ROLUMDO-359167 format. One line per 5 residues: number of its first residue (from 1); their letters; for each residue x, y, z of N, C-alpha, C. Coordinates in steps of 0.2 Angstrom, whole numbers. Example, Ala and Ser with C-alpha at 12.3 -4.5 7.8 and 13.67 -1.06 7.14 Angstrom:
2
1) AS) 66/-28/39/62/-22/39/66/-16/39 | 64/-11/35/68/-5/36/64/0/39 $
% end
This chain:
462
1) MSIRA) 925/60/1215/926/69/1214/929/72/1217 | 933/78/1211/937/83/1213/936/88/1218 | 943/91/1221/941/96/1224/938/103/1220 | 943/103/1214/941/109/1210/933/109/1208 | 931/104/1206/924/102/1203/920/104/1210 $
6) SVLLT) 921/105/1216/914/104/1221/914/112/1223 | 907/113/1223/906/118/1226/902/119/1232 | 901/111/1236/898/112/1241/899/114/1248 | 895/115/1250/900/119/1256/899/112/1264 | 902/112/1267/903/110/1275/897/108/1277 $
11) FLSLA) 894/102/1279/887/104/1282/889/105/1290 | 885/110/1294/885/112/1301/879/110/1303 | 879/108/1310/874/107/1312/873/110/1322 | 866/112/1322/864/116/1327/861/111/1331 | 860/109/1336/858/106/1340/851/108/1344 $
16) LPAVA) 846/107/1343/839/112/1348/835/107/1349 | 831/107/1354/828/104/1358/823/102/1354 | 818/96/1353/813/94/1352/808/94/1359 | 802/93/1355/796/92/1361/794/84/1362 | 797/78/1358/796/73/1359/801/68/1358 $
21) QVPST) 802/61/1360/803/57/1357/804/57/1348 | 810/60/1345/810/60/1339/811/53/1335 | 807/52/1329/808/45/1325/817/47/1323 | 821/40/1324/827/40/1321/827/41/1314 | 821/36/1311/821/37/1303/822/44/1300 $
26) LSGTW) 820/49/1305/821/53/1301/830/59/1299 | 834/54/1303/839/56/1301/842/54/1294 | 847/60/1293/847/60/1284/844/65/1283 | 846/64/1275/845/70/1272/838/70/1269 | 834/77/1266/829/78/1265/828/82/1259 $
31) AGASM) 828/81/1252/829/84/1248/824/88/1244 | 821/94/1242/816/94/1240/814/103/1238 | 810/105/1239/808/114/1234/800/116/1238 | 800/121/1240/794/123/1241/792/128/1234 | 785/127/1232/782/130/1227/779/137/1229 $
36) QEGTP) 779/142/1224/776/147/1228/776/151/1221 | 768/151/1219/767/154/1211/770/150/1206 | 771/144/1207/774/142/1200/782/142/1200 | 784/144/1206/793/146/1206/796/139/1212 | 799/136/1210/803/131/1216/808/134/1219 $
41) RLFSL) 808/135/1226/815/137/1228/817/127/1232 | 822/128/1229/827/122/1231/830/121/1238 | 830/117/1241/834/116/1246/832/109/1250 | 840/107/1257/840/103/1258/839/102/1266 | 836/99/1270/835/98/1277/841/91/1279 $
46) LFSTE) 844/93/1283/848/88/1285/847/86/1293 | 843/81/1294/842/79/1301/847/73/1304 | 849/76/1313/851/71/1318/846/72/1322 | 846/64/1323/843/61/1330/846/61/1335 | 844/61/1341/845/56/1347/840/57/1353 $
51) GDSLS) 838/53/1354/832/53/1361/828/58/1357 | 827/64/1361/821/70/1361/825/75/1357 | 831/73/1355/835/81/1352/833/80/1344 | 835/86/1341/834/86/1334/839/91/1332 | 844/91/1327/847/93/1325/846/94/1317 $
56) TTLVQ) 845/102/1316/843/102/1310/847/106/1306 | 850/106/1297/855/109/1297/851/112/1288 | 849/117/1285/848/118/1279/853/122/1276 | 852/120/1269/856/120/1262/854/122/1259 | 855/128/1254/851/130/1248/856/132/1242 $
61) PYSGY) 855/127/1237/859/127/1230/860/134/1230 | 853/138/1227/853/141/1222/858/148/1226 | 858/149/1233/863/153/1237/869/150/1237 | 873/145/1232/880/144/1233/880/139/1237 | 876/135/1238/876/130/1245/879/132/1250 $
66) ETFGY) 876/139/1252/875/141/1259/873/135/1264 | 876/136/1269/874/130/1274/872/133/1282 | 867/132/1285/868/135/1293/863/130/1296 | 864/130/1302/859/129/1308/854/130/1305 | 847/128/1306/839/132/1309/837/127/1312 $
71) EFAYA) 832/131/1316/828/126/1322/821/125/1317 | 822/116/1319/815/114/1319/812/110/1323 | 805/106/1326/802/107/1331/799/100/1329 | 799/93/1332/796/87/1330/790/87/1336 | 784/85/1334/778/85/1338/776/79/1334 $
76) PPAAG) 773/74/1338/770/66/1337/761/68/1335 | 760/63/1330/755/63/1327/748/63/1333 | 743/67/1334/738/65/1339/732/61/1337 | 730/57/1344/724/52/1341/720/51/1335 | 722/48/1330/716/48/1324/721/53/1318 $
81) EAGDG) 725/56/1319/730/59/1314/734/55/1308 | 734/58/1303/737/54/1298/746/55/1298 | 750/50/1296/756/52/1298/762/50/1303 | 765/53/1302/771/50/1311/771/57/1314 | 767/61/1313/769/67/1317/771/74/1311 $
86) TLTSG) 772/78/1313/773/85/1312/780/89/1314 | 783/94/1309/790/97/1309/789/106/1306 | 787/109/1314/788/113/1311/791/121/1312 | 793/124/1308/799/130/1309/796/137/1307 | 801/142/1309/800/148/1304/804/148/1297 $
91) LFGDM) 804/144/1296/808/145/1287/803/146/1283 | 807/153/1280/804/155/1275/796/156/1276 | 796/157/1284/787/160/1284/786/156/1290 | 779/153/1289/777/148/1295/778/141/1291 | 783/136/1292/781/130/1290/780/125/1292 $
96) ELLVD) 774/121/1291/773/117/1294/771/109/1289 | 776/103/1293/778/95/1287/774/91/1290 | 770/88/1285/769/82/1288/774/76/1287 | 777/71/1290/780/68/1291/777/60/1289 | 779/59/1283/776/51/1281/782/47/1279 $
101) LSEMN) 783/41/1286/789/39/1285/787/34/1281 | 781/30/1278/780/26/1274/782/26/1266 | 781/33/1266/783/34/1260/791/39/1261 | 792/41/1266/799/44/1267/799/50/1263 | 793/55/1264/793/61/1262/789/65/1268 $
106) LRGTI) 791/72/1267/788/77/1272/784/82/1267 | 778/83/1269/774/88/1264/770/92/1269 | 770/99/1266/768/102/1270/766/112/1266 | 766/115/1270/764/121/1267/768/126/1271 | 769/134/1269/772/139/1271/767/144/1272 $
111) SRDDS) 765/145/1279/759/152/1277/764/159/1280 | 759/164/1279/763/171/1280/756/175/1281 | 755/178/1288/751/182/1291/743/176/1289 | 744/172/1291/738/165/1292/736/165/1287 | 739/166/1280/738/162/1274/743/158/1271 $
116) VVATV) 740/153/1266/744/148/1263/749/152/1258 | 755/153/1257/757/155/1251/762/152/1248 | 764/145/1250/765/140/1247/769/132/1247 | 770/125/1244/769/121/1246/778/119/1248 | 776/113/1250/782/111/1251/782/104/1250 $
121) FLQKV) 788/101/1247/788/92/1246/795/92/1246 | 797/88/1252/805/84/1253/806/77/1251 | 810/74/1250/809/68/1250/817/65/1252 | 816/60/1256/823/57/1260/829/57/1255 | 833/57/1253/836/54/1247/846/50/1250 $
126) VDFPL) 849/46/1246/855/43/1246/858/50/1253 | 860/47/1255/870/52/1258/875/49/1255 | 879/52/1252/886/50/1248/891/55/1252 | 899/51/1250/902/54/1252/905/61/1249 | 906/66/1252/906/74/1249/914/78/1250 $
131) PRIAE) 918/80/1245/925/82/1245/924/85/1252 | 930/85/1256/930/85/1263/933/92/1263 | 933/98/1269/936/104/1271/938/101/1279 | 944/106/1282/947/105/1287/946/112/1290 | 945/113/1296/945/121/1299/949/121/1305 $
136) REFRI) 953/124/1306/959/128/1311/957/133/1315 | 958/130/1320/954/139/1325/963/140/1326 | 961/149/1328/968/152/1331/967/157/1333 | 971/162/1336/971/165/1340/978/170/1339 | 976/176/1338/984/181/1338/981/188/1340 $
141) ASEGD) 987/191/1342/985/198/1347/987/202/1339 | 983/208/1342/981/214/1337/981/219/1341 | 984/225/1344/984/230/1344/982/229/1352 | 987/225/1356/982/222/1365/976/220/1364 | 970/218/1359/966/213/1357/968/207/1355 $
146) TLAGA) 962/201/1357/965/195/1352/958/194/1350 | 962/192/1343/956/192/1336/957/183/1336 | 952/180/1338/950/173/1336/949/173/1329 | 949/168/1326/948/166/1319/947/157/1317 | 948/155/1311/949/150/1307/953/148/1302 $
151) LMRPD) 955/145/1298/958/143/1293/954/138/1291 | 951/139/1285/947/134/1281/951/132/1275 | 952/124/1275/955/124/1269/953/116/1265 | 956/114/1260/954/106/1257/957/101/1263 | 953/96/1262/956/91/1266/954/83/1264 $
156) EPEAR) 954/84/1256/954/77/1252/962/75/1251 | 962/67/1254/969/64/1252/974/68/1250 | 973/70/1244/977/72/1240/979/80/1240 | 976/82/1245/976/88/1246/980/91/1255 | 980/83/1258/981/84/1265/990/86/1266 $
161) GQRHP) 992/88/1268/1001/90/1268/1003/95/1263 | 1000/98/1260/1001/102/1255/1000/110/1257 | 1003/113/1252/1001/121/1254/995/123/1247 | 992/128/1252/986/130/1247/985/136/1244 | 984/141/1239/984/147/1240/978/148/1244 $
166) TIVLV) 979/155/1246/974/157/1253/970/164/1251 | 964/165/1253/961/170/1253/959/175/1260 | 963/178/1262/959/184/1269/953/185/1266 | 949/185/1271/941/187/1269/941/193/1275 | 941/200/1271/939/204/1275/931/207/1275 $
171) TGRGY) 926/207/1280/921/209/1281/919/218/1279 | 912/218/1281/909/222/1278/910/229/1285 | 904/233/1284/904/238/1287/902/237/1295 | 899/232/1294/897/229/1302/904/226/1306 | 908/225/1304/916/221/1306/911/216/1311 $
176) GGRWE) 908/211/1308/906/206/1313/908/202/1315 | 905/194/1315/910/188/1317/912/185/1310 | 915/180/1310/917/177/1306/913/172/1301 | 907/171/1302/900/169/1299/897/174/1293 | 900/180/1294/898/183/1288/903/182/1282 $
181) MSWLA) 907/179/1284/910/176/1276/911/167/1275 | 911/165/1281/912/158/1282/907/155/1274 | 903/155/1274/899/154/1268/902/153/1261 | 906/161/1260/912/161/1255/919/157/1257 | 920/158/1262/926/152/1264/926/145/1263 $
186) RLYAR) 921/144/1265/920/135/1263/917/134/1255 | 915/139/1252/916/138/1245/921/138/1242 | 927/144/1244/935/143/1242/935/136/1244 | 936/135/1251/940/128/1251/938/123/1248 | 931/121/1245/930/116/1243/931/115/1234 $
191) HGIAA) 936/122/1234/936/122/1225/945/124/1226 | 948/122/1232/953/120/1232/958/126/1234 | 956/132/1238/959/138/1240/957/139/1247 | 962/137/1251/960/138/1258/960/146/1260 | 954/147/1264/952/156/1266/952/155/1274 $
196) VVWDG) 953/162/1275/954/164/1284/948/169/1283 | 946/166/1288/938/170/1292/939/172/1301 | 938/177/1303/941/180/1311/933/183/1314 | 933/184/1319/928/187/1323/931/194/1323 | 927/201/1322/930/206/1321/931/209/1332 $
201) RGQGR) 934/213/1332/935/216/1338/929/217/1343 | 928/214/1348/922/213/1351/917/208/1349 | 917/204/1342/912/200/1342/915/193/1343 | 911/188/1342/911/180/1343/917/179/1350 | 922/177/1346/927/176/1352/931/179/1352 $
206) STGAA) 933/184/1350/939/190/1348/935/195/1356 | 941/197/1359/940/202/1364/941/209/1359 | 940/215/1365/940/222/1362/933/223/1363 | 932/229/1359/925/234/1361/921/236/1354 | 916/232/1350/916/233/1343/912/240/1341 $
211) ATVTS) 909/243/1347/905/250/1346/911/255/1344 | 916/255/1347/923/260/1347/929/257/1340 | 927/251/1336/932/251/1332/934/258/1329 | 940/257/1325/939/265/1321/944/260/1313 | 944/263/1310/946/262/1303/955/258/1304 $
216) SQRIA) 959/264/1307/965/260/1309/965/255/1313 | 961/254/1317/962/246/1319/959/242/1314 | 954/241/1310/951/240/1308/958/236/1302 | 960/242/1300/968/240/1296/974/236/1300 | 974/238/1304/980/233/1309/977/227/1311 $
221) DVQAI) 971/226/1312/970/218/1311/969/213/1306 | 968/217/1299/971/213/1292/976/213/1290 | 981/217/1294/989/215/1293/993/211/1297 | 989/212/1302/991/205/1308/988/197/1306 | 981/197/1302/979/193/1301/984/189/1293 $
226) LDWAL) 985/195/1288/990/192/1285/996/190/1287 | 1000/191/1291/1007/191/1293/1004/185/1297 | 998/181/1300/999/176/1303/998/171/1296 | 994/172/1293/993/168/1286/998/167/1283 | 1003/170/1281/1008/170/1278/1013/163/1279 $
231) VQPEV) 1013/164/1284/1019/157/1290/1015/151/1293 | 1011/151/1289/1005/145/1292/1008/137/1287 | 1008/132/1288/1010/126/1286/1006/124/1277 | 1000/126/1280/995/125/1276/994/129/1270 | 999/136/1270/998/141/1266/1003/142/1262 $
236) DPEQV) 1000/143/1255/1008/144/1250/1007/150/1250 | 1015/153/1253/1015/160/1254/1016/165/1248 | 1017/160/1242/1017/164/1235/1012/164/1234 | 1004/164/1236/999/165/1232/995/165/1237 | 993/172/1242/990/173/1246/986/179/1244 $
241) GIQGS) 981/181/1244/976/186/1242/969/188/1247 | 968/194/1246/966/196/1250/959/198/1246 | 952/198/1252/946/199/1245/941/203/1251 | 941/210/1250/936/214/1254/931/216/1251 | 926/216/1256/919/214/1255/915/222/1256 $
246) SAGGW) 910/225/1253/908/230/1254/912/235/1257 | 911/236/1263/917/244/1266/923/239/1266 | 922/232/1267/932/231/1268/932/231/1263 | 931/235/1257/934/238/1250/939/243/1249 | 936/246/1256/942/250/1257/946/249/1262 $
251) IAPLA) 946/244/1268/950/241/1272/957/238/1270 | 954/232/1262/959/225/1260/964/232/1256 | 962/236/1254/967/241/1247/973/245/1254 | 970/246/1258/973/252/1263/978/245/1267 | 977/241/1269/980/236/1271/986/233/1267 $
256) IDARD) 984/233/1264/992/231/1258/994/235/1254 | 993/240/1254/997/248/1253/1003/246/1255 | 1010/247/1250/1016/246/1251/1018/238/1253 | 1014/234/1252/1017/227/1253/1018/224/1248 | 1022/219/1247/1025/214/1240/1022/208/1243 $
261) DVAFL) 1021/206/1249/1017/198/1250/1012/196/1249 | 1007/202/1246/1000/199/1244/1002/199/1237 | 997/192/1234/999/192/1227/991/195/1223 | 987/195/1225/981/198/1222/975/201/1227 | 970/205/1224/965/208/1227/960/207/1222 $
266) ISDVG) 953/207/1228/948/207/1224/943/210/1228 | 940/216/1225/937/221/1227/927/218/1227 | 925/217/1232/919/214/1233/913/220/1234 | 911/222/1228/906/226/1229/907/232/1235 | 916/233/1234/919/236/1236/919/244/1233 $
271) PAEPL) 920/251/1236/919/256/1234/929/257/1230 | 928/260/1223/935/262/1222/935/269/1225 | 931/274/1227/928/281/1229/929/282/1238 | 932/287/1239/931/288/1246/926/285/1249 | 924/286/1256/918/286/1261/913/294/1260 $
276) DAQQG) 917/300/1259/912/305/1260/908/304/1251 | 912/303/1245/910/303/1239/905/297/1238 | 906/290/1242/902/286/1240/895/287/1245 | 894/291/1251/889/293/1256/886/296/1248 | 889/303/1246/883/306/1242/881/302/1235 $
281) HTTTE) 884/298/1232/882/293/1226/876/291/1228 | 878/289/1233/870/282/1237/865/287/1235 | 866/294/1239/858/297/1239/857/299/1229 | 863/300/1227/861/303/1221/857/298/1217 | 859/290/1218/860/284/1214/850/283/1216 $
286) LMRRS) 849/285/1223/842/281/1225/839/286/1222 | 842/293/1221/836/299/1216/835/295/1210 | 839/292/1207/840/291/1200/833/284/1200 | 833/282/1203/831/276/1204/822/277/1208 | 821/282/1208/815/283/1212/810/284/1204 $
291) DSTYT) 805/286/1207/799/288/1202/800/296/1200 | 803/301/1202/806/308/1200/810/309/1198 | 808/315/1194/815/318/1190/818/324/1193 | 824/321/1193/828/327/1196/831/333/1191 | 834/340/1192/838/343/1190/843/341/1190 $
296) DAEYE) 850/343/1187/856/341/1188/860/346/1194 | 858/352/1194/857/355/1202/857/352/1207 | 849/349/1208/847/345/1213/852/338/1215 | 855/337/1209/858/331/1209/864/334/1215 | 867/339/1212/872/341/1212/873/344/1222 $
301) AAFTY) 865/347/1222/865/348/1229/863/345/1235 | 861/339/1233/861/332/1237/866/328/1238 | 872/328/1230/877/324/1233/883/329/1239 | 881/334/1238/886/340/1243/883/339/1248 | 878/339/1249/875/339/1258/877/332/1261 $
306) QRDLV) 877/327/1256/878/320/1260/886/320/1260 | 890/321/1257/897/322/1256/899/327/1262 | 895/332/1263/899/336/1268/896/333/1276 | 891/329/1277/888/326/1281/893/323/1285 | 896/320/1279/902/313/1282/909/318/1284 $
311) RMAQR) 910/322/1280/916/328/1283/915/330/1288 | 909/332/1290/905/337/1296/907/332/1304 | 905/324/1301/905/320/1308/914/319/1309 | 916/319/1303/924/317/1304/929/324/1309 | 927/327/1306/930/333/1312/926/336/1316 $
316) GATWP) 922/332/1320/918/335/1325/912/339/1326 | 908/341/1323/905/349/1322/900/347/1326 | 897/352/1329/893/352/1333/886/351/1329 | 880/352/1334/873/353/1332/870/356/1328 | 874/364/1331/870/369/1327/874/370/1320 $
321) EYESV) 881/367/1320/883/366/1315/879/363/1309 | 876/357/1308/875/352/1308/866/357/1304 | 864/358/1309/857/362/1309/857/367/1304 | 863/369/1303/863/376/1297/862/373/1291 | 864/365/1289/864/364/1282/858/359/1283 $
326) NAAAR) 855/356/1288/848/352/1288/844/355/1287 | 843/361/1286/836/365/1287/833/365/1280 | 840/367/1275/838/367/1269/839/358/1265 | 841/354/1266/841/349/1266/835/344/1265 | 830/345/1271/825/343/1275/819/349/1268 $
331) SARWA) 821/353/1267/816/356/1262/816/354/1255 | 822/351/1254/822/350/1246/820/344/1244 | 818/344/1237/813/338/1236/815/332/1235 | 824/332/1236/828/326/1238/827/322/1244 | 824/327/1249/825/325/1257/824/320/1258 $
336) EHALI) 820/314/1255/817/306/1256/822/303/1254 | 828/304/1251/833/300/1249/838/302/1251 | 841/306/1256/846/306/1259/846/305/1267 | 853/304/1269/852/303/1278/853/311/1281 | 849/311/1283/846/317/1289/847/317/1296 $
341) PDSLT) 853/319/1298/851/317/1304/847/322/1310 | 844/319/1315/838/323/1320/843/325/1325 | 847/321/1328/852/321/1332/859/319/1333 | 863/321/1337/870/319/1334/870/310/1339 | 865/309/1340/865/303/1343/864/297/1336 $
346) LPDLD) 863/301/1329/862/294/1323/870/291/1324 | 867/284/1325/872/280/1324/878/280/1317 | 876/282/1313/879/284/1307/885/289/1306 | 880/294/1312/887/299/1315/894/298/1318 | 891/292/1321/897/289/1324/902/286/1320 $
351) YYARM) 898/281/1316/902/276/1311/906/284/1308 | 904/286/1305/908/292/1299/915/292/1304 | 913/296/1310/918/299/1317/923/294/1317 | 921/286/1316/926/281/1320/931/279/1312 | 930/283/1310/931/278/1301/934/284/1296 $
356) PGLDP) 939/288/1299/943/293/1294/948/292/1290 | 948/293/1284/955/290/1278/954/284/1274 | 947/283/1274/944/278/1269/942/280/1263 | 948/279/1261/949/283/1253/955/278/1249 | 952/273/1248/957/269/1244/960/270/1236 $
361) RPALS) 960/278/1233/963/276/1227/970/279/1229 | 975/281/1232/980/281/1233/983/275/1233 | 981/269/1237/983/263/1237/983/258/1231 | 974/260/1228/974/258/1222/980/259/1215 | 981/267/1217/985/272/1211/992/268/1210 $
366) RWQKP) 994/265/1216/1001/261/1215/1002/254/1214 | 995/249/1214/996/241/1216/997/240/1209 | 1000/236/1207/1001/233/1201/1001/226/1201 | 997/223/1207/997/216/1205/989/214/1202 | 988/207/1202/981/206/1199/975/209/1204 $
371) VLAVL) 970/213/1199/963/215/1205/958/213/1200 | 952/212/1203/944/209/1203/939/213/1205 | 937/217/1201/934/223/1207/925/219/1203 | 922/216/1208/917/215/1206/910/220/1209 | 905/223/1204/900/228/1205/896/225/1204 $
376) GIEDW) 889/228/1206/880/226/1204/878/233/1201 | 875/228/1195/870/232/1191/865/237/1195 | 861/233/1200/857/235/1206/859/239/1212 | 867/237/1214/869/240/1219/869/248/1217 | 864/250/1223/865/257/1224/869/262/1229 $
381) IVPPR) 872/256/1233/877/259/1239/882/259/1237 | 885/252/1231/890/256/1229/889/256/1221 | 888/262/1219/885/263/1210/890/261/1206 | 889/256/1201/896/252/1196/894/261/1193 | 889/264/1192/892/271/1188/898/276/1189 $
386) ENAEL) 898/277/1195/904/280/1199/910/275/1199 | 909/272/1201/915/265/1204/918/262/1197 | 917/260/1193/919/255/1187/924/259/1183 | 920/266/1181/926/270/1179/932/272/1183 | 932/272/1192/937/277/1192/940/269/1194 $
391) FRQLA) 939/264/1197/943/256/1197/947/258/1189 | 945/259/1183/950/260/1180/954/265/1178 | 952/272/1180/957/276/1179/963/276/1184 | 962/271/1190/967/270/1194/972/264/1191 | 968/259/1189/973/256/1187/978/257/1181 $
396) AEAGN) 977/263/1177/980/266/1172/984/270/1175 | 983/273/1180/989/278/1184/995/273/1188 | 992/266/1188/995/263/1192/1001/260/1187 | 998/260/1180/1001/255/1175/1000/246/1176 | 994/247/1178/990/240/1180/988/236/1174 $
401) EDVTI) 988/232/1170/984/228/1166/980/224/1169 | 983/222/1174/979/216/1175/973/216/1180 | 969/222/1176/962/223/1183/955/221/1178 | 951/216/1183/947/215/1177/942/217/1182 | 935/221/1179/930/225/1181/924/221/1181 $
406) AILPM) 919/216/1183/915/212/1181/909/217/1184 | 903/218/1181/897/221/1181/892/215/1179 | 888/213/1187/883/210/1185/876/211/1186 | 871/206/1185/866/208/1187/862/206/1194 | 867/212/1197/864/210/1207/864/216/1211 $
411) GHARE) 861/214/1216/863/221/1220/868/219/1225 | 869/225/1230/874/225/1234/875/219/1238 | 870/215/1240/870/207/1243/874/202/1239 | 873/203/1232/877/199/1228/870/196/1226 | 865/199/1226/858/196/1227/854/198/1219 $
416) RPGAV) 849/195/1218/843/195/1212/837/196/1217 | 835/202/1219/828/202/1224/823/197/1221 | 819/196/1228/812/192/1226/808/197/1222 | 805/196/1218/800/199/1216/795/195/1212 | 787/197/1210/784/194/1204/785/198/1197 $
421) VGTGT) 788/193/1194/792/196/1184/786/195/1180 | 786/201/1177/781/196/1171/775/201/1170 | 771/198/1167/764/200/1164/760/192/1163 | 754/194/1164/747/187/1162/749/182/1167 | 750/175/1164/750/170/1169/757/164/1168 $
426) WPARY) 757/160/1173/762/157/1171/763/151/1165 | 769/152/1162/776/156/1164/777/160/1162 | 773/166/1159/778/173/1158/777/177/1163 | 772/175/1169/773/178/1175/775/172/1180 | 779/176/1183/782/170/1189/784/172/1196 $
431) RRDWT) 785/170/1202/788/174/1205/795/170/1206 | 798/177/1208/806/176/1208/809/175/1214 | 812/171/1217/814/171/1226/821/175/1225 | 822/177/1233/827/180/1234/834/175/1233 | 839/177/1230/844/172/1230/851/174/1226 $
436) RVPEY) 856/173/1230/863/177/1226/865/175/1218 | 865/178/1214/865/177/1208/873/171/1206 | 869/165/1200/875/163/1197/883/165/1196 | 881/169/1193/886/174/1188/890/176/1195 | 891/179/1200/894/181/1205/898/176/1206 $
441) YDTLL) 897/169/1210/901/162/1211/906/159/1204 | 902/160/1199/906/160/1190/911/163/1191 | 910/171/1192/915/175/1191/921/175/1195 | 918/173/1203/925/173/1207/930/167/1205 | 925/162/1205/929/155/1205/935/153/1198 $
446) AWLDA) 932/157/1193/935/158/1187/941/163/1187 | 940/168/1189/946/171/1190/951/168/1196 | 949/166/1199/953/164/1204/957/160/1200 | 953/153/1196/955/149/1192/962/152/1187 | 962/157/1185/967/160/1181/972/163/1187 $
451) QTITA) 972/164/1193/976/166/1195/981/161/1202 | 980/154/1200/980/152/1204/981/146/1205 | 986/141/1207/987/135/1206/987/130/1212 | 982/125/1210/980/124/1219/983/118/1220 | 984/114/1225/989/109/1227/989/101/1225 $
456) AERQG) 981/102/1223/979/96/1218/982/96/1212 | 980/103/1209/984/102/1203/989/103/1201 | 995/104/1205/1001/105/1206/1003/98/1206 | 999/93/1210/1001/87/1211/1001/81/1204 | 996/84/1200/995/80/1196/1001/84/1189 $
461) LE) 1003/89/1189/1009/94/1185/1015/87/1186 | 1014/85/1193/1023/82/1195/1023/75/1193 $
% end
């Protein structure tokens, strides 16, 4: 199996205690689905047993083979009960599975609010070798703090000792730990492209104070990560790109502005407009998606109020100043769609104050290397209505003809929301589970294929 053909992710395990001696034959991979209102949700459980300990890993193919540890508890059968015990967890609800080792399957139900909502069936399947990835930890300094992270890269024999195209992944508003983007890093590594993830200040293994991080610190951190990545022996310095997701879509272009050592930029549900305008358009987009009809004047008033709220926070306005505009906003028909503070303690006001200068327009208007901007039709946080056209305008200002704008059928989390869809009965009416849309993965990987040459491909050309 080639690295490029695979989009499987490395299986991670989370060791969790069980309540009894766990049958060793549970060890291995169990694949199947839950079925709710006629719709299957595919997933696999990877069990590892040792004495009374049970380690479980969940793999979800519908979400790009997203993989993480999940707690399951084993209980032996009571006297007179069928099967070989039960497995319980909070997966998808309250999941209870009958362990049947004679048939080598797990059967059971998912309940919510004491009602069964889905049935589950998993069969033990043969394990087989998958393309490997390697993960190397690192520590670097950034303005007095220490950032901890990992470089994930292909680890198939033909890839070892090679330099790889590499993507530095920048997280969104929460500036959390590496886990926020590791699912995407593993996808890229399976595709032949290395990726860098790290813990934000005060998160995971990094030092610092997460609650006080500013936009300038975030930009400095990304620049430090880029500097580190460019000199690593596993990294092809001619093929280092950056991907900013959500609020990271502001940070990424600001961090690479005036740099000539970054090969490409991916704005992943990131805005092309500044923070104050983005917040204004979030409010007007919620108004458009509501059941109410608003006038042009109401849209303008709502946008202006929300935009100015950001500006007030960034200049340190007093509470009386906020209240001077809040009263009119609270009485407006659009009030339910706006963020109207009740006090200065609102966390959003603190965030706005710590994030001055989040305006990617100057940097994008100068950027002349390949750009992929991924937007979601259903995204009310970064609406494509305003941002797609702005990306086009800024590319024209830069004279950059290598800009791809992909507007996909998804929301801000790159998802197709769960819902009951259609009318009548199955199959016209069915339950759609929450999943990341496949178009998202296809778009990223196809675009990267056009921008990069992986180590395995280069070896094949030599």
